[in-house]
C-alpha positions as CSV (number, residue, x, y, z in Angstrom):
1,M,0.0,0.1,0.1
2,A,1.3,3.5,-0.9
3,T,2.0,5.9,1.9
4,L,1.6,9.6,1.4
5,Q,3.5,12.0,3.7
6,P,2.2,15.6,4.0
7,T,4.5,18.6,3.9
8,Q,4.1,19.2,7.7
9,N,2.4,17.4,10.6
10,E,-0.1,19.1,12.7
11,E,0.8,19.5,16.5
12,P,-1.3,17.1,18.5
13,P,-3.5,18.7,21.3
14,E,-1.9,19.0,24.8
15,V,-3.2,16.4,27.3
16,G,-5.2,18.0,30.0
17,A,-5.0,21.4,28.4
18,Q,-7.8,23.9,29.4
19,A,-10.8,24.0,27.2
20,Q,-10.9,27.1,25.0
21,A,-13.4,28.6,22.7
22,P,-13.4,27.1,19.2
23,A,-10.9,29.1,17.0
24,A,-12.0,30.7,13.7
25,P,-11.7,28.5,10.7
26,S,-8.2,28.5,9.1
27,Q,-7.9,30.0,5.8
28,Q,-4.5,27.9,5.2
29,P,-5.1,25.5,2.4
30,A,-4.9,21.7,3.0
31,Q,-1.6,20.3,3.1
32,E,-0.2,18.5,0.1
33,P,1.6,15.3,0.2
34,T,5.3,15.8,-0.7
35,E,6.3,11.9,-1.0
36,I,4.7,8.6,-1.8
37,S,6.5,5.2,-0.7
38,E,5.4,1.8,-1.2
39,D,7.4,-1.8,-1.6
40,H,10.6,-0.9,-3.7
41,I,9.3,2.4,-4.9
42,Y,9.8,5.9,-3.6
43,V,8.8,9.2,-5.3
44,A,9.1,12.7,-3.8
45,L,8.9,16.4,-4.6
46,T,11.1,18.9,-2.4
47,H,12.2,22.4,-2.2
48,D,15.4,21.2,-0.5
49,H,18.7,20.3,-2.0
50,L,18.8,16.7,-3.3
51,N,20.9,14.2,-1.7
52,Y,22.5,11.3,-3.5
53,Q,23.2,9.1,-0.5
54,S,19.4,9.4,0.6
55,I,18.1,8.4,-2.8
56,I,20.7,5.4,-3.2
57,D,19.4,4.1,0.3
58,Q,15.9,4.0,-1.1
59,V,16.9,1.4,-3.6
60,R,19.5,-0.7,-1.8
61,S,18.8,-4.5,-1.9
62,P,21.0,-7.5,-1.1
63,E,19.6,-9.0,-4.4
64,A,20.9,-6.1,-6.5
65,G,24.2,-6.2,-8.2
66,A,23.9,-2.6,-9.8
67,I,22.6,0.7,-8.7
68,V,22.4,3.5,-11.4
69,V,21.7,7.1,-10.5
70,F,20.9,9.8,-12.8
71,A,21.3,13.6,-11.8
72,G,19.6,16.4,-14.0
73,T,21.5,19.6,-13.3
74,T,21.0,23.3,-14.3
75,R,23.5,24.5,-16.8
76,N,24.6,27.9,-17.6
77,N,23.4,28.3,-21.2
78,F,20.6,27.4,-23.6
79,N,20.9,27.8,-27.3
80,S,24.0,30.1,-26.6
81,L,21.7,32.3,-24.2
82,P,23.2,32.7,-20.7
83,V,20.9,31.1,-18.1
84,Q,20.6,32.6,-14.6
85,H,18.7,29.8,-13.2
86,L,15.8,27.4,-13.6
87,S,12.6,27.5,-11.5
88,Y,10.2,24.6,-11.1
89,T,6.6,24.4,-10.1
90,S,4.1,21.5,-10.0
91,Y,0.6,20.4,-9.1
92,A,1.9,18.1,-6.4
93,P,-0.8,15.5,-5.9
94,L,-1.1,14.7,-9.5
95,A,2.6,14.8,-10.2
96,L,3.4,12.4,-7.4
97,R,0.6,10.0,-8.7
98,T,2.2,10.1,-12.1
99,M,5.7,9.4,-10.9
100,L,4.3,6.6,-8.9
101,T,2.6,5.0,-12.1
102,I,5.8,5.4,-14.0
103,C,8.0,3.8,-11.4
104,R,5.5,0.9,-11.0
105,S,5.6,0.3,-14.8
106,I,9.4,0.3,-15.2
107,L,9.9,-1.6,-11.8
108,T,7.9,-4.5,-13.3
109,K,9.1,-4.1,-16.8
110,H,12.9,-4.4,-16.0
111,G,12.8,-6.6,-13.0
112,L,14.2,-3.9,-10.7
113,K,14.8,-4.4,-7.1
114,G,14.1,-0.7,-6.3
115,I,13.4,2.6,-8.0
116,A,13.2,6.0,-6.6
117,M,12.5,9.5,-8.2
118,V,12.8,12.8,-6.5
119,H,12.3,16.2,-8.2
120,R,13.2,19.5,-6.7
121,L,10.8,22.6,-6.8
122,G,11.4,26.2,-6.7
123,V,14.7,28.0,-7.9
124,V,17.5,25.6,-8.9
125,P,20.7,27.5,-9.3
126,I,23.4,26.8,-12.0
127,G,25.2,23.5,-11.2
128,E,22.6,22.0,-8.8
129,E,20.5,19.0,-9.4
130,S,16.7,19.4,-10.1
131,I,16.1,15.7,-10.3
132,L,17.6,12.5,-9.2
133,I,16.4,8.9,-10.3
134,A,18.0,5.8,-8.8
135,V,17.2,2.2,-9.8
136,S,18.6,-1.2,-8.5
137,S,18.8,-4.3,-10.4
138,P,20.5,-7.7,-10.3
139,H,22.5,-6.8,-13.5
140,R,23.8,-3.5,-14.7
141,Q,22.2,-3.8,-18.3
142,A,18.8,-3.6,-16.9
143,A,19.7,-0.7,-14.5
144,W,21.1,1.4,-17.5
145,R,18.1,0.9,-19.5
146,A,15.5,1.5,-16.6
147,G,17.2,4.7,-15.6
148,E,17.0,6.3,-19.0
149,E,13.4,5.3,-19.6
150,A,12.5,6.5,-16.1
151,L,14.0,10.0,-17.0
152,E,12.2,10.1,-20.5
153,E,8.9,9.1,-19.0
154,C,9.2,11.8,-16.3
155,K,10.1,14.5,-18.7
156,A,7.1,13.5,-20.9
157,K,4.5,13.0,-18.4
158,V,5.0,14.4,-15.0
159,E,3.1,17.5,-14.0
160,V,6.2,19.8,-13.3
161,W,6.6,22.9,-15.2
162,K,9.9,24.8,-15.8
163,R,10.8,28.3,-16.2
164,E,14.3,29.4,-17.7
165,E,15.6,32.9,-16.6
166,F,17.9,34.4,-19.1
167,A,20.4,37.0,-18.3
168,G,20.2,40.2,-20.4
169,E,16.5,39.5,-21.6
170,G,14.9,42.1,-19.2
171,G,14.1,39.3,-16.6
172,G,11.9,37.5,-19.2
173,V,10.5,34.1,-18.4
174,W,10.7,31.3,-20.9
175,R,9.2,27.9,-20.9
176,A,11.0,25.1,-22.4
177,N,9.4,22.3,-24.6
178,R,11.4,19.2,-25.5
179,D,15.2,19.1,-25.4
180,G,16.7,21.6,-27.8
181,V,13.5,23.3,-28.6
182,V,13.2,26.9,-27.5
183,G,10.3,27.8,-25.2
184,V,7.6,30.2,-25.4
185,R,8.3,33.6,-23.7
186,V,5.7,34.9,-21.2
187,D,5.8,38.1,-19.2
188,E,3.9,36.8,-16.1
189,P,3.6,33.1,-16.0
190,R,0.0,31.9,-14.9
191,I,-0.1,28.1,-14.7
192,G,-3.3,26.8,-16.2
193,D,-4.6,30.0,-18.0
194,G,-3.2,28.6,-21.3
195,K,-0.8,31.7,-21.9
196,G,2.7,30.5,-22.6
197,D,2.0,26.9,-22.3
198,E,3.8,24.3,-24.5
199,G,2.3,22.6,-27.3
200,G,3.1,19.2,-28.7
201,S,2.6,15.8,-27.4
202,G,3.1,15.1,-23.6
203,N,3.7,17.9,-21.2
204,G,7.0,19.1,-22.4
205,K,7.4,20.8,-19.1
206,N,10.9,20.0,-17.6
207,D,13.0,19.6,-20.6
208,G,15.7,21.6,-22.4
209,Q,18.2,21.7,-19.7
210,R,18.8,18.0,-18.9
């Protein structure tokens, strides 16, 4: 059974605390899950720096003879334009479910012992990791194939959107399509309003830098 973990846990009420009048309804939105785990699978979204050792530990198995890790990092240019940084946003509940579906399929297809996929959100500076994918397998060939397939499926399907901020472009925001394809420039990104969204098949959301 998959386990969903929220961003924060509510504080439990104090035992024996004096009764108080009911508080006004909170205007804070419901907490969104940031990770899902089940047997041999782990997926997560985070605003923190990504940790190689942590994701490797998620897929360790005494039955595995190989662990392959892919790291996608922010480079300093795109089509000869200087990039200041990348910024990622997502619809977390759906993105996590899509990541879980991808990992389930690849785990079965390649006979893996474990698979983990963690995507960073928010601003990702030059040289830092935006995604880590780890797979473990009895043999290295299956691990190599599974790792690459997991990345391509994530780029094509997971509900994560990327903005590229270019130096010398007046602070303009660009939205990338597939690898090597220039994105659409938007002045004020508004997710879901149809302006600046990418065309083509799949989501085309987090490509062009990895």
